[in-house]
N, C-alpha and C positions, 0 to 999 in steps of 0.2 A: 504494500500500500504506500503510495507516495502522498506526502502531505503538501497541499497547495493552499495558499491563503493570500488574499489581497495584501500587499505590503503597505498600502497607504492607511491601514487601520489596524488597531489592536484587536485580536480575536476576543470574543466574549468569553466569560468564565465557562459557559456551557460548551463552547467550542473546545476550549482547553481540556475540559473534563471528558470529552468524547475521544480525544487523541489516545492512542495506545503507545505509551512510553515503554521502551525496553527496560528490563530490570535484570539484576543478577541475584542469585541466591547462593550464598557462601556458607558452607558448614563452619560453625564456630568450634574451635578445638575444645573450649570449655563445655559448651552444651548449646544445643539449638542451632539456629540459622540466622544469618544477617541478610536482609533484603536491601538492595541499594539500587537507585535509579541514576545511572551515569549522566543522563541529560539534565537532571534536577539536582543541582549542587546541594548537598546536605540532606537530601531526601532519603532516609533510611530508617529501618526499624529492625527489631530482633524478635524472633518467634521461637517457641520451644519445639514445635512439631510442624511437619509439613502439612498437617491437616488444617492449620491456620493460614496457610500461604495465600490462597485466593482472597480471603476476607481482608487480611492485613495489607496485601498489595494494593487493593482498591482503596482501603481506608487511608493509608499513609500518603498515597499519591493524591487523593482528593484533598486531604487536609493541607498538604504542601501547596498545591495549586491554589486553593481558596485563600490561604494566608498570603502567598506571594501576590496574588491578584489584588486583594484588598489593600495591600501596602504599596501598590503601583510598581512593583519590581518587574524587571524584564523577565519573561518566561520563554525559554527556548522551545522551539518546535521539536518534536521527537526526531531523533536520528534513526535511520534505518540502514544498518550495515548491510553490505551486500549479502543477499540471502541465497542459500543453496538449498535445493529441494531434498537433497539426500538421494536423488535418483539420477541415473544416467544409463543410456543404452550402450551395450558393448557387443560387438560382433567378434566371434572367435571361432576357430576351427572346431568342427564337430568332435574331433578326437580329443581336443582339450576340454571341451564341454563334458564329454563322457568321463575323462579322468577326474575332473573336478567333482562331478556328481558322485562318482564312486568313492572318492576320498572323503567327501562330506558324509556319505552314508556310513562309511567305516568309523568315522569319528562321532556318529550319532547326532549330527547337527544338520541344519538346512543348508542347501547350496548357497543361499544368500549369506548366512552367518559364516560359512567356511571362506567364501571369497572375501568378505569384509576382513576376516582375521588375516588372510594372506596379504591383502593390500596394506593393512595396518603394519604388519611385520615389515613389509617392503619399504614403507615410508620411513619407519624408524631406522631400518638398516641404512637407507639412503642418507638420512640425517646424520647418523653416526659416521658414515663414510665421509660425508662432507666436512664434519668437524675434524676428523682425523687428517684429512687432506689439508684443511686450513692450518691446523697446528703444525704439520710438516713444512708447509710453506713459510710460516712464521719462523721456524727454526733455521731455515736456509737464509733468511734475510739477515745480513750482518747488522749488529747493533751499532748505532751511531752515537758518538759522544759529543 
């Protein structure tokens, strides 16, 4: 969803309340969870259980927006980081498809889960290889005094 609004006027409080602001849920090492809204500076709260999440997300966002609006503060529009659907189509040889399906069945997981696991391993290995290569290149660069 792309947020568009006329720039010559301030949105109404009702318009701000309709926006879907992204938020993060962070597990607190002590206990519970912290909810924060990156777009709304200082808008955060803590909850004990994920059962409280939806209610508290709405409550803290609404209270922050109402207070900022009443005090005439600038309220940013929600940011929408590039979204990925989590889906893509892939064409592969039938023989590889068969091998992947058989391996997934042997491991007792779905083909989708198996391929995601292989891709995740590959990404991590690629990242580790890149870090190793970068470290080796830094070792070769003579230090300047």
